[in-house]
CHARMM-style PDB file with segment names, atoms N, HN, CA, C and O in Angstrom:
ATOM      1  N   MET     1     -49.529 -25.903  17.931  1.00  0.00      PROA
ATOM      2  CA  MET     1     -48.126 -25.723  17.607  1.00  0.00      PROA
ATOM      3  C   MET     1     -48.012 -24.588  16.583  1.00  0.00      PROA
ATOM      4  O   MET     1     -48.608 -24.663  15.508  1.00  0.00      PROA
ATOM      5  N   PRO     2     -47.242 -23.528  16.915  1.00  0.00      PROA
ATOM      6  CA  PRO     2     -47.166 -22.383  16.004  1.00  0.00      PROA
ATOM      7  C   PRO     2     -46.319 -22.705  14.773  1.00  0.00      PROA
ATOM      8  O   PRO     2     -45.385 -23.504  14.829  1.00  0.00      PROA
ATOM      9  N   GLN     3     -46.670 -22.068  13.676  1.00  0.00      PROA
ATOM     10  HN  GLN     3     -47.429 -21.419  13.630  1.00  0.00      PROA
ATOM     11  CA  GLN     3     -45.908 -22.267  12.454  1.00  0.00      PROA
ATOM     12  C   GLN     3     -44.663 -21.382  12.473  1.00  0.00      PROA
ATOM     13  O   GLN     3     -44.638 -20.321  13.096  1.00  0.00      PROA
ATOM     14  N   LEU     4     -43.639 -21.850  11.774  1.00  0.00      PROA
ATOM     15  HN  LEU     4     -43.659 -22.712  11.268  1.00  0.00      PROA
ATOM     16  CA  LEU     4     -42.383 -21.116  11.712  1.00  0.00      PROA
ATOM     17  C   LEU     4     -42.494 -20.041  10.636  1.00  0.00      PROA
ATOM     18  O   LEU     4     -42.856 -20.321   9.493  1.00  0.00      PROA
ATOM     19  N   ASP     5     -42.177 -18.814  11.019  1.00  0.00      PROA
ATOM     20  HN  ASP     5     -41.883 -18.587  11.948  1.00  0.00      PROA
ATOM     21  CA  ASP     5     -42.257 -17.701  10.072  1.00  0.00      PROA
ATOM     22  C   ASP     5     -40.964 -17.660   9.256  1.00  0.00      PROA
ATOM     23  O   ASP     5     -39.901 -17.346   9.791  1.00  0.00      PROA
ATOM     24  N   THR     6     -41.054 -17.973   7.981  1.00  0.00      PROA
ATOM     25  HN  THR     6     -41.918 -18.229   7.547  1.00  0.00      PROA
ATOM     26  CA  THR     6     -39.867 -18.016   7.120  1.00  0.00      PROA
ATOM     27  C   THR     6     -39.809 -16.833   6.171  1.00  0.00      PROA
ATOM     28  O   THR     6     -39.017 -16.845   5.229  1.00  0.00      PROA
ATOM     29  N   SER     7     -40.621 -15.818   6.390  1.00  0.00      PROA
ATOM     30  HN  SER     7     -41.265 -15.809   7.155  1.00  0.00      PROA
ATOM     31  CA  SER     7     -40.659 -14.698   5.449  1.00  0.00      PROA
ATOM     32  C   SER     7     -39.376 -13.852   5.509  1.00  0.00      PROA
ATOM     33  O   SER     7     -39.029 -13.208   4.519  1.00  0.00      PROA
ATOM     34  N   THR     8     -38.679 -13.839   6.621  1.00  0.00      PROA
ATOM     35  HN  THR     8     -38.961 -14.362   7.426  1.00  0.00      PROA
ATOM     36  CA  THR     8     -37.472 -13.003   6.731  1.00  0.00      PROA
ATOM     37  C   THR     8     -36.187 -13.778   6.460  1.00  0.00      PROA
ATOM     38  O   THR     8     -35.096 -13.212   6.540  1.00  0.00      PROA
ATOM     39  N   TRP     9     -36.303 -15.067   6.141  1.00  0.00      PROA
ATOM     40  HN  TRP     9     -37.188 -15.526   6.077  1.00  0.00      PROA
ATOM     41  CA  TRP     9     -35.094 -15.859   5.929  1.00  0.00      PROA
ATOM     42  C   TRP     9     -34.292 -15.379   4.731  1.00  0.00      PROA
ATOM     43  O   TRP     9     -33.064 -15.328   4.796  1.00  0.00      PROA
ATOM     44  N   LEU    10     -34.958 -15.027   3.642  1.00  0.00      PROA
ATOM     45  HN  LEU    10     -35.956 -15.068   3.589  1.00  0.00      PROA
ATOM     46  CA  LEU    10     -34.257 -14.586   2.445  1.00  0.00      PROA
ATOM     47  C   LEU    10     -33.436 -13.332   2.720  1.00  0.00      PROA
ATOM     48  O   LEU    10     -32.279 -13.241   2.311  1.00  0.00      PROA
ATOM     49  N   VAL    11     -34.024 -12.381   3.403  1.00  0.00      PROA
ATOM     50  HN  VAL    11     -34.964 -12.455   3.736  1.00  0.00      PROA
ATOM     51  CA  VAL    11     -33.306 -11.148   3.737  1.00  0.00      PROA
ATOM     52  C   VAL    11     -32.137 -11.452   4.663  1.00  0.00      PROA
ATOM     53  O   VAL    11     -31.055 -10.889   4.494  1.00  0.00      PROA
ATOM     54  N   THR    12     -32.332 -12.318   5.622  1.00  0.00      PROA
ATOM     55  HN  THR    12     -33.210 -12.776   5.759  1.00  0.00      PROA
ATOM     56  CA  THR    12     -31.265 -12.673   6.559  1.00  0.00      PROA
ATOM     57  C   THR    12     -30.106 -13.358   5.846  1.00  0.00      PROA
ATOM     58  O   THR    12     -28.945 -13.039   6.103  1.00  0.00      PROA
ATOM     59  N   ILE    13     -30.409 -14.295   4.955  1.00  0.00      PROA
ATOM     60  HN  ILE    13     -31.352 -14.554   4.746  1.00  0.00      PROA
ATOM     61  CA  ILE    13     -29.359 -15.027   4.240  1.00  0.00      PROA
ATOM     62  C   ILE    13     -28.590 -14.094   3.311  1.00  0.00      PROA
ATOM     63  O   ILE    13     -27.363 -14.163   3.242  1.00  0.00      PROA
ATOM     64  N   ILE    14     -29.300 -13.223   2.596  1.00  0.00      PROA
ATOM     65  HN  ILE    14     -30.297 -13.167   2.652  1.00  0.00      PROA
ATOM     66  CA  ILE    14     -28.618 -12.286   1.698  1.00  0.00      PROA
ATOM     67  C   ILE    14     -27.751 -11.321   2.487  1.00  0.00      PROA
ATOM     68  O   ILE    14     -26.636 -11.018   2.064  1.00  0.00      PROA
ATOM     69  N   ALA    15     -28.231 -10.831   3.622  1.00  0.00      PROA
ATOM     70  HN  ALA    15     -29.137 -11.078   3.966  1.00  0.00      PROA
ATOM     71  CA  ALA    15     -27.444  -9.924   4.455  1.00  0.00      PROA
ATOM     72  C   ALA    15     -26.210 -10.627   5.017  1.00  0.00      PROA
ATOM     73  O   ALA    15     -25.143 -10.021   5.117  1.00  0.00      PROA
ATOM     74  N   MET    16     -26.351 -11.908   5.387  1.00  0.00      PROA
ATOM     75  HN  MET    16     -27.218 -12.400   5.306  1.00  0.00      PROA
ATOM     76  CA  MET    16     -25.216 -12.658   5.911  1.00  0.00      PROA
ATOM     77  C   MET    16     -24.151 -12.850   4.831  1.00  0.00      PROA
ATOM     78  O   MET    16     -22.962 -12.671   5.094  1.00  0.00      PROA
ATOM     79  N   ILE    17     -24.573 -13.216   3.615  1.00  0.00      PROA
ATOM     80  HN  ILE    17     -25.539 -13.362   3.401  1.00  0.00      PROA
ATOM     81  CA  ILE    17     -23.618 -13.429   2.526  1.00  0.00      PROA
ATOM     82  C   ILE    17     -22.923 -12.118   2.171  1.00  0.00      PROA
ATOM     83  O   ILE    17     -21.711 -12.104   1.953  1.00  0.00      PROA
ATOM     84  N   LEU    18     -23.662 -11.031   2.111  1.00  0.00      PROA
ATOM     85  HN  LEU    18     -24.646 -11.043   2.288  1.00  0.00      PROA
ATOM     86  CA  LEU    18     -23.082  -9.729   1.809  1.00  0.00      PROA
ATOM     87  C   LEU    18     -22.080  -9.303   2.892  1.00  0.00      PROA
ATOM     88  O   LEU    18     -21.010  -8.779   2.581  1.00  0.00      PROA
ATOM     89  N   THR    19     -22.428  -9.530   4.150  1.00  0.00      PROA
ATOM     90  HN  THR    19     -23.296  -9.956   4.403  1.00  0.00      PROA
ATOM     91  CA  THR    19     -21.524  -9.188   5.245  1.00  0.00      PROA
ATOM     92  C   THR    19     -20.242 -10.005   5.193  1.00  0.00      PROA
ATOM     93  O   THR    19     -19.153  -9.463   5.384  1.00  0.00      PROA
ATOM     94  N   LEU    20     -20.361 -11.311   4.935  1.00  0.00      PROA
ATOM     95  HN  LEU    20     -21.246 -11.751   4.780  1.00  0.00      PROA
ATOM     96  CA  LEU    20     -19.169 -12.148   4.831  1.00  0.00      PROA
ATOM     97  C   LEU    20     -18.292 -11.727   3.657  1.00  0.00      PROA
ATOM     98  O   LEU    20     -17.066 -11.722   3.767  1.00  0.00      PROA
ATOM     99  N   PHE    21     -18.917 -11.372   2.530  1.00  0.00      PROA
ATOM    100  HN  PHE    21     -19.912 -11.375   2.440  1.00  0.00      PROA
ATOM    101  CA  PHE    21     -18.150 -10.917   1.375  1.00  0.00      PROA
ATOM    102  C   PHE    21     -17.375  -9.644   1.698  1.00  0.00      PROA
ATOM    103  O   PHE    21     -16.199  -9.528   1.351  1.00  0.00      PROA
ATOM    104  N   VAL    22     -18.026  -8.693   2.358  1.00  0.00      PROA
ATOM    105  HN  VAL    22     -18.981  -8.787   2.639  1.00  0.00      PROA
ATOM    106  CA  VAL    22     -17.360  -7.440   2.712  1.00  0.00      PROA
ATOM    107  C   VAL    22     -16.232  -7.684   3.695  1.00  0.00      PROA
ATOM    108  O   VAL    22     -15.164  -7.089   3.556  1.00  0.00      PROA
ATOM    109  N   LEU    23     -16.436  -8.539   4.684  1.00  0.00      PROA
ATOM    110  HN  LEU    23     -17.305  -9.023   4.797  1.00  0.00      PROA
ATOM    111  CA  LEU    23     -15.384  -8.821   5.664  1.00  0.00      PROA
ATOM    112  C   LEU    23     -14.179  -9.501   5.018  1.00  0.00      PROA
ATOM    113  O   LEU    23     -13.036  -9.184   5.345  1.00  0.00      PROA
ATOM    114  N   ILE    24     -14.431 -10.425   4.113  1.00  0.00      PROA
ATOM    115  HN  ILE    24     -15.360 -10.683   3.847  1.00  0.00      PROA
ATOM    116  CA  ILE    24     -13.318 -11.111   3.435  1.00  0.00      PROA
ATOM    117  C   ILE    24     -12.567 -10.133   2.539  1.00  0.00      PROA
ATOM    118  O   ILE    24     -11.339 -10.182   2.466  1.00  0.00      PROA
ATOM    119  N   GLN    25     -13.290  -9.245   1.855  1.00  0.00      PROA
ATOM    120  HN  GLN    25     -14.287  -9.206   1.914  1.00  0.00      PROA
ATOM    121  CA  GLN    25     -12.623  -8.252   1.006  1.00  0.00      PROA
ATOM    122  C   GLN    25     -11.774  -7.304   1.846  1.00  0.00      PROA
ATOM    123  O   GLN    25     -10.669  -6.944   1.440  1.00  0.00      PROA
ATOM    124  N   LEU    26     -12.266  -6.900   2.995  1.00  0.00      PROA
ATOM    125  HN  LEU    26     -13.164  -7.192   3.325  1.00  0.00      PROA
ATOM    126  CA  LEU    26     -11.476  -6.027   3.862  1.00  0.00      PROA
ATOM    127  C   LEU    26     -10.240  -6.731   4.397  1.00  0.00      PROA
ATOM    128  O   LEU    26      -9.184  -6.116   4.551  1.00  0.00      PROA
ATOM    129  N   LYS    27     -10.374  -8.021   4.679  1.00  0.00      PROA
ATOM    130  HN  LYS    27     -11.232  -8.520   4.553  1.00  0.00      PROA
ATOM    131  CA  LYS    27      -9.230  -8.772   5.181  1.00  0.00      PROA
ATOM    132  C   LYS    27      -8.161  -8.921   4.104  1.00  0.00      PROA
ATOM    133  O   LYS    27      -6.971  -8.803   4.395  1.00  0.00      PROA
ATOM    134  N   PHE    28      -8.570  -9.179   2.870  1.00  0.00      PROA
ATOM    135  HN  PHE    28      -9.537  -9.275   2.633  1.00  0.00      PROA
ATOM    136  CA  PHE    28      -7.604  -9.306   1.776  1.00  0.00      PROA
ATOM    137  C   PHE    28      -7.019  -7.959   1.376  1.00  0.00      PROA
ATOM    138  O   PHE    28      -5.908  -7.898   0.850  1.00  0.00      PROA
ATOM    139  N   HSD    29      -7.750  -6.892   1.618  1.00  0.00      PROA
ATOM    140  HN  HSD    29      -8.653  -6.942   2.045  1.00  0.00      PROA
ATOM    141  CA  HSD    29      -7.274  -5.569   1.243  1.00  0.00      PROA
ATOM    142  C   HSD    29      -6.089  -5.128   2.110  1.00  0.00      PROA
ATOM    143  O   HSD    29      -5.315  -4.262   1.701  1.00  0.00      PROA
ATOM    144  N   LYS    30      -5.945  -5.707   3.284  1.00  0.00      PROA
ATOM    145  HN  LYS    30      -6.574  -6.410   3.616  1.00  0.00      PROA
ATOM    146  CA  LYS    30      -4.838  -5.359   4.183  1.00  0.00      PROA
ATOM    147  C   LYS    30      -3.486  -5.750   3.618  1.00  0.00      PROA
ATOM    148  O   LYS    30      -2.493  -5.058   3.842  1.00  0.00      PROA
ATOM    149  N   TYR    31      -3.440  -6.858   2.883  1.00  0.00      PROA
ATOM    150  HN  TYR    31      -4.247  -7.420   2.701  1.00  0.00      PROA
ATOM    151  CA  TYR    31      -2.171  -7.390   2.415  1.00  0.00      PROA
ATOM    152  C   TYR    31      -1.696  -6.634   1.181  1.00  0.00      PROA
ATOM    153  O   TYR    31      -2.495  -6.229   0.337  1.00  0.00      PROA
ATOM    154  N   SER    32      -0.379  -6.449   1.092  1.00  0.00      PROA
ATOM    155  HN  SER    32       0.270  -6.777   1.777  1.00  0.00      PROA
ATOM    156  CA  SER    32       0.184  -5.801  -0.096  1.00  0.00      PROA
ATOM    157  C   SER    32       0.950  -6.855  -0.886  1.00  0.00      PROA
ATOM    158  O   SER    32       1.835  -7.532  -0.363  1.00  0.00      PROA
ATOM    159  N   TYR    33       0.594  -6.969  -2.127  1.00  0.00      PROA
ATOM    160  HN  TYR    33      -0.125  -6.419  -2.552  1.00  0.00      PROA
ATOM    161  CA  TYR    33       1.212  -7.945  -3.018  1.00  0.00      PROA
ATOM    162  C   TYR    33       2.143  -7.223  -3.976  1.00  0.00      PROA
ATOM    163  O   TYR    33       1.849  -6.096  -4.372  1.00  0.00      PROA
ATOM    164  N   PRO    34       3.258  -7.834  -4.363  1.00  0.00      PROA
ATOM    165  CA  PRO    34       4.155  -7.175  -5.325  1.00  0.00      PROA
ATOM    166  C   PRO    34       3.484  -7.059  -6.693  1.00  0.00      PROA
ATOM    167  O   PRO    34       2.747  -7.949  -7.118  1.00  0.00      PROA
ATOM    168  N   LEU    35       3.757  -5.943  -7.370  1.00  0.00      PROA
ATOM    169  HN  LEU    35       4.355  -5.221  -7.024  1.00  0.00      PROA
ATOM    170  CA  LEU    35       3.108  -5.717  -8.655  1.00  0.00      PROA
ATOM    171  C   LEU    35       3.658  -6.645  -9.736  1.00  0.00      PROA
ATOM    172  O   LEU    35       2.896  -7.224 -10.510  1.00  0.00      PROA
ATOM    173  N   SER    36       4.974  -6.784  -9.787  1.00  0.00      PROA
ATOM    174  HN  SER    36       5.594  -6.314  -9.158  1.00  0.00      PROA
ATOM    175  CA  SER    36       5.560  -7.674 -10.791  1.00  0.00      PROA
ATOM    176  C   SER    36       6.494  -8.653 -10.081  1.00  0.00      PROA
ATOM    177  O   SER    36       7.637  -8.306  -9.783  1.00  0.00      PROA
ATOM    178  N   PRO    37       6.034  -9.836  -9.813  1.00  0.00      PROA
ATOM    179  CA  PRO    37       6.894 -10.796  -9.111  1.00  0.00      PROA
ATOM    180  C   PRO    37       8.045 -11.241  -9.997  1.00  0.00      PROA
ATOM    181  O   PRO    37       7.842 -11.607 -11.155  1.00  0.00      PROA
ATOM    182  N   ALA    38       9.241 -11.209  -9.454  1.00  0.00      PROA
ATOM    183  HN  ALA    38       9.405 -10.912  -8.513  1.00  0.00      PROA
ATOM    184  CA  ALA    38      10.435 -11.615 -10.180  1.00  0.00      PROA
ATOM    185  C   ALA    38      11.074 -12.783  -9.433  1.00  0.00      PROA
ATOM    186  O   ALA    38      11.015 -12.841  -8.205  1.00  0.00      PROA
ATOM    187  N   PRO    39      11.677 -13.699 -10.157  1.00  0.00      PROA
ATOM    188  CA  PRO    39      12.325 -14.824  -9.472  1.00  0.00      PROA
ATOM    189  C   PRO    39      13.543 -14.353  -8.684  1.00  0.00      PROA
ATOM    190  O   PRO    39      14.288 -13.476  -9.122  1.00  0.00      PROA
ATOM    191  N   LYS    40      13.723 -14.941  -7.540  1.00  0.00      PROA
ATOM    192  HN  LYS    40      13.118 -15.653  -7.184  1.00  0.00      PROA
ATOM    193  CA  LYS    40      14.863 -14.587  -6.714  1.00  0.00      PROA
ATOM    194  C   LYS    40      16.124 -15.247  -7.268  1.00  0.00      PROA
ATOM    195  O   LYS    40      16.091 -16.379  -7.750  1.00  0.00      PROA
ATOM    196  N   THR    41      17.223 -14.523  -7.188  1.00  0.00      PROA
ATOM    197  HN  THR    41      17.250 -13.604  -6.796  1.00  0.00      PROA
ATOM    198  CA  THR    41      18.494 -15.087  -7.634  1.00  0.00      PROA
ATOM    199  C   THR    41      19.223 -15.629  -6.415  1.00  0.00      PROA
ATOM    200  O   THR    41      19.417 -14.925  -5.424  1.00  0.00      PROA
ATOM    201  N   PHE    42      19.613 -16.862  -6.502  1.00  0.00      PROA
ATOM    202  HN  PHE    42      19.455 -17.434  -7.307  1.00  0.00      PROA
ATOM    203  CA  PHE    42      20.324 -17.506  -5.411  1.00  0.00      PROA
ATOM    204  C   PHE    42      21.799 -17.598  -5.769  1.00  0.00      PROA
ATOM    205  O   PHE    42      22.158 -18.022  -6.868  1.00  0.00      PROA
ATOM    206  N   LYS    43      22.649 -17.197  -4.832  1.00  0.00      PROA
ATOM    207  HN  LYS    43      22.357 -16.852  -3.940  1.00  0.00      PROA
ATOM    208  CA  LYS    43      24.082 -17.273  -5.053  1.00  0.00      PROA
ATOM    209  C   LYS    43      24.541 -18.680  -4.654  1.00  0.00      PROA
ATOM    210  O   LYS    43      24.389 -19.103  -3.508  1.00  0.00      PROA
ATOM    211  N   SER    44      25.096 -19.377  -5.620  1.00  0.00      PROA
ATOM    212  HN  SER    44      25.220 -19.034  -6.551  1.00  0.00      PROA
ATOM    213  CA  SER    44      25.542 -20.735  -5.328  1.00  0.00      PROA
ATOM    214  C   SER    44      26.935 -20.685  -4.720  1.00  0.00      PROA
ATOM    215  O   SER    44      27.840 -20.040  -5.251  1.00  0.00      PROA
ATOM    216  N   THR    45      27.088 -21.364  -3.619  1.00  0.00      PROA
ATOM    217  HN  THR    45      26.354 -21.888  -3.188  1.00  0.00      PROA
ATOM    218  CA  THR    45      28.382 -21.423  -2.956  1.00  0.00      PROA
ATOM    219  C   THR    45      28.948 -22.823  -3.142  1.00  0.00      PROA
ATOM    220  O   THR    45      28.287 -23.825  -2.870  1.00  0.00      PROA
ATOM    221  N   SER    46      30.178 -22.862  -3.610  1.00  0.00      PROA
ATOM    222  HN  SER    46      30.715 -22.048  -3.831  1.00  0.00      PROA
ATOM    223  CA  SER    46      30.824 -24.163  -3.786  1.00  0.00      PROA
ATOM    224  C   SER    46      31.900 -24.306  -2.714  1.00  0.00      PROA
ATOM    225  O   SER    46      32.712 -23.406  -2.496  1.00  0.00      PROA
ATOM    226  N   PHE    47      31.883 -25.429  -2.070  1.00  0.00      PROA
ATOM    227  HN  PHE    47      31.223 -26.160  -2.247  1.00  0.00      PROA
ATOM    228  CA  PHE    47      32.851 -25.706  -1.030  1.00  0.00      PROA
ATOM    229  C   PHE    47      33.958 -26.573  -1.615  1.00  0.00      PROA
ATOM    230  O   PHE    47      33.674 -27.598  -2.234  1.00  0.00      PROA
ATOM    231  N   PRO    48      35.216 -26.180  -1.427  1.00  0.00      PROA
ATOM    232  CA  PRO    48      36.301 -26.994  -1.992  1.00  0.00      PROA
ATOM    233  C   PRO    48      36.408 -28.335  -1.269  1.00  0.00      PROA
ATOM    234  O   PRO    48      36.345 -28.411  -0.042  1.00  0.00      PROA
ATOM    235  N   THR    49      36.566 -29.357  -2.045  1.00  0.00      PROA
ATOM    236  HN  THR    49      36.617 -29.295  -3.041  1.00  0.00      PROA
ATOM    237  CA  THR    49      36.738 -30.690  -1.481  1.00  0.00      PROA
ATOM    238  C   THR    49      38.210 -31.063  -1.567  1.00  0.00      PROA
ATOM    239  O   THR    49      38.911 -30.574  -2.453  1.00  0.00      PROA
ATOM    240  N   PRO    50      38.692 -31.905  -0.684  1.00  0.00      PROA
ATOM    241  CA  PRO    50      40.132 -32.213  -0.657  1.00  0.00      PROA
ATOM    242  C   PRO    50      40.628 -32.865  -1.947  1.00  0.00      PROA
ATOM    243  O   PRO    50      41.789 -32.686  -2.316  1.00  0.00      PROA
ATOM    244  N   TRP    51      39.767 -33.618  -2.639  1.00  0.00      PROA
ATOM    245  HN  TRP    51      38.824 -33.762  -2.339  1.00  0.00      PROA
ATOM    246  CA  TRP    51      40.259 -34.295  -3.828  1.00  0.00      PROA
ATOM    247  C   TRP    51      40.278 -33.387  -5.055  1.00  0.00      PROA
ATOM    248  O   TRP    51      40.781 -33.796  -6.101  1.00  0.00      PROA
ATOM    249  N   GLU    52      39.757 -32.191  -4.963  1.00  0.00      PROA
ATOM    250  HN  GLU    52      39.348 -31.858  -4.113  1.00  0.00      PROA
ATOM    251  CA  GLU    52      39.841 -31.281  -6.093  1.00  0.00      PROA
ATOM    252  C   GLU    52      41.179 -30.557  -6.141  1.00  0.00      PROA
ATOM    253  O   GLU    52      41.583 -30.096  -7.209  1.00  0.00      PROA
ATOM    254  N   THR    53      41.868 -30.445  -5.031  1.00  0.00      PROA
ATOM    255  HN  THR    53      41.540 -30.819  -4.163  1.00  0.00      PROA
ATOM    256  CA  THR    53      43.091 -29.654  -4.995  1.00  0.00      PROA
ATOM    257  C   THR    53      44.336 -30.473  -5.324  1.00  0.00      PROA
ATOM    258  O   THR    53      45.378 -29.885  -5.614  1.00  0.00      PROA
ATOM    259  N   LYS    54      44.275 -31.762  -5.292  1.00  0.00      PROA
ATOM    260  HN  LYS    54      43.428 -32.239  -5.057  1.00  0.00      PROA
ATOM    261  CA  LYS    54      45.475 -32.545  -5.584  1.00  0.00      PROA
ATOM    262  C   LYS    54      45.194 -33.540  -6.715  1.00  0.00      PROA
ATOM    263  O   LYS    54      44.056 -33.951  -6.940  1.00  0.00      PROA
ATOM    264  N   TRP    55      46.252 -33.906  -7.406  1.00  0.00      PROA
ATOM    265  HN  TRP    55      47.177 -33.572  -7.223  1.00  0.00      PROA
ATOM    266  CA  TRP    55      46.157 -34.811  -8.533  1.00  0.00      PROA
ATOM    267  C   TRP    55      46.179 -36.245  -8.016  1.00  0.00      PROA
ATOM    268  O   TRP    55      47.077 -36.622  -7.263  1.00  0.00      PROA
ATOM    269  N   THR    56      45.212 -37.027  -8.409  1.00  0.00      PROA
ATOM    270  HN  THR    56      44.483 -36.721  -9.021  1.00  0.00      PROA
ATOM    271  CA  THR    56      45.184 -38.428  -8.001  1.00  0.00      PROA
ATOM    272  C   THR    56      45.022 -39.286  -9.235  1.00  0.00      PROA
ATOM    273  O   THR    56      44.393 -38.886 -10.215  1.00  0.00      PROA
ATOM    274  N   LYS    57      45.592 -40.455  -9.173  1.00  0.00      PROA
ATOM    275  HN  LYS    57      46.103 -40.780  -8.377  1.00  0.00      PROA
ATOM    276  CA  LYS    57      45.464 -41.393 -10.276  1.00  0.00      PROA
ATOM    277  C   LYS    57      45.100 -42.744  -9.687  1.00  0.00      PROA
ATOM    278  O   LYS    57      45.713 -43.203  -8.722  1.00  0.00      PROA
ATOM    279  N   ILE    58      44.115 -43.363 -10.266  1.00  0.00      PROA
ATOM    280  HN  ILE    58      43.617 -42.991 -11.050  1.00  0.00      PROA
ATOM    281  CA  ILE    58      43.679 -44.668  -9.793  1.00  0.00      PROA
ATOM    282  C   ILE    58      44.230 -45.715 -10.754  1.00  0.00      PROA
ATOM    283  O   ILE    58      44.007 -45.644 -11.962  1.00  0.00      PROA
ATOM    284  N   TYR    59      44.945 -46.678 -10.205  1.00  0.00      PROA
ATOM    285  HN  TYR    59      45.125 -46.735  -9.223  1.00  0.00      PROA
ATOM    286  CA  TYR    59      45.503 -47.741 -11.009  1.00  0.00      PROA
ATOM    287  C   TYR    59      44.593 -48.946 -10.990  1.00  0.00      PROA
ATOM    288  O   TYR    59      44.184 -49.427  -9.933  1.00  0.00      PROA
ATOM    289  N   SER    60      44.294 -49.408 -12.136  1.00  0.00      PROA
ATOM    290  HN  SER    60      44.626 -49.018 -12.995  1.00  0.00      PROA
ATOM    291  CA  SER    60      43.493 -50.620 -12.233  1.00  0.00      PROA
ATOM    292  C   SER    60      44.453 -51.810 -12.317  1.00  0.00      PROA
ATOM    293  O   SER    60      45.469 -51.719 -13.006  1.00  0.00      PROA
ATOM    294  N   PRO    61      44.162 -52.921 -11.638  1.00  0.00      PROA
ATOM    295  CA  PRO    61      45.082 -54.074 -11.683  1.00  0.00      PROA
ATOM    296  C   PRO    61      45.252 -54.607 -13.108  1.00  0.00      PROA
ATOM    297  O   PRO    61      46.305 -55.166 -13.413  1.00  0.00      PROA
ATOM    298  N   LEU    62      44.295 -54.463 -13.963  1.00  0.00      PROA
ATOM    299  HN  LEU    62      43.439 -54.009 -13.716  1.00  0.00      PROA
ATOM    300  CA  LEU    62      44.427 -54.995 -15.313  1.00  0.00      PROA
ATOM    301  C   LEU    62      45.310 -54.119 -16.197  1.00  0.00      PROA
ATOM    302  O   LEU    62      45.811 -54.587 -17.220  1.00  0.00      PROA
ATOM    303  N   LEU    63      45.508 -52.856 -15.819  1.00  0.00      PROA
ATOM    304  HN  LEU    63      45.100 -52.476 -14.989  1.00  0.00      PROA
ATOM    305  CA  LEU    63      46.303 -51.959 -16.626  1.00  0.00      PROA
ATOM    306  C   LEU    63      47.777 -51.951 -16.223  1.00  0.00      PROA
ATOM    307  O   LEU    63      48.596 -51.352 -16.919  1.00  0.00      PROA
ATOM    308  N   LEU    64      48.125 -52.593 -15.133  1.00  0.00      PROA
ATOM    309  HN  LEU    64      47.459 -53.080 -14.568  1.00  0.00      PROA
ATOM    310  CA  LEU    64      49.523 -52.644 -14.706  1.00  0.00      PROA
ATOM    311  C   LEU    64      50.319 -53.513 -15.650  1.00  0.00      PROA
ATOM    312  O   LEU    64      49.787 -54.484 -16.188  1.00  0.00      PROA
ATOM    313  N   PRO    65      51.610 -53.181 -15.869  1.00  0.00      PROA
ATOM    314  CA  PRO    65      52.430 -54.008 -16.775  1.00  0.00      PROA
ATOM    315  C   PRO    65      52.655 -55.421 -16.217  1.00  0.00      PROA
ATOM    316  O   PRO    65      52.710 -55.624 -15.004  1.00  0.00      PROA
ATOM    317  N   GLN    66      52.781 -56.372 -17.116  1.00  0.00      PROA
ATOM    318  HN  GLN    66      52.736 -56.207 -18.101  1.00  0.00      PROA
ATOM    319  CA  GLN    66      53.005 -57.749 -16.701  1.00  0.00      PROA
ATOM    320  C   GLN    66      54.427 -57.917 -16.145  1.00  0.00      PROA
ATOM    321  O   GLN    66      55.379 -57.334 -16.665  1.00  0.00      PROA
ATOM    322  N   GLN    67      54.553 -58.709 -15.102  1.00  0.00      PROA
ATOM    323  HN  GLN    67      53.780 -59.183 -14.680  1.00  0.00      PROA
ATOM    324  CA  GLN    67      55.895 -58.924 -14.502  1.00  0.00      PROA
ATOM    325  C   GLN    67      56.380 -60.306 -14.771  1.00  0.00      PROA
ATOM    326  OT1 GLN    67      57.478 -60.668 -14.349  1.00  0.00      PROA
TER     327      GLN     67
END
């Protein structure tokens, strides 16, 4: 049974790690990121509700005058 030659494993592993590092760096280099990120301003829209436009009064039974 022949022995496994492991003398080239170190070179292979280092070359693989270096290749993966270069490929990942090239992939990230494609993207453009903003230099100074600023928060977005959102315009708040308010929708009028029917009870805001007219005057309403709620009568409580305990506040009514005695008869």
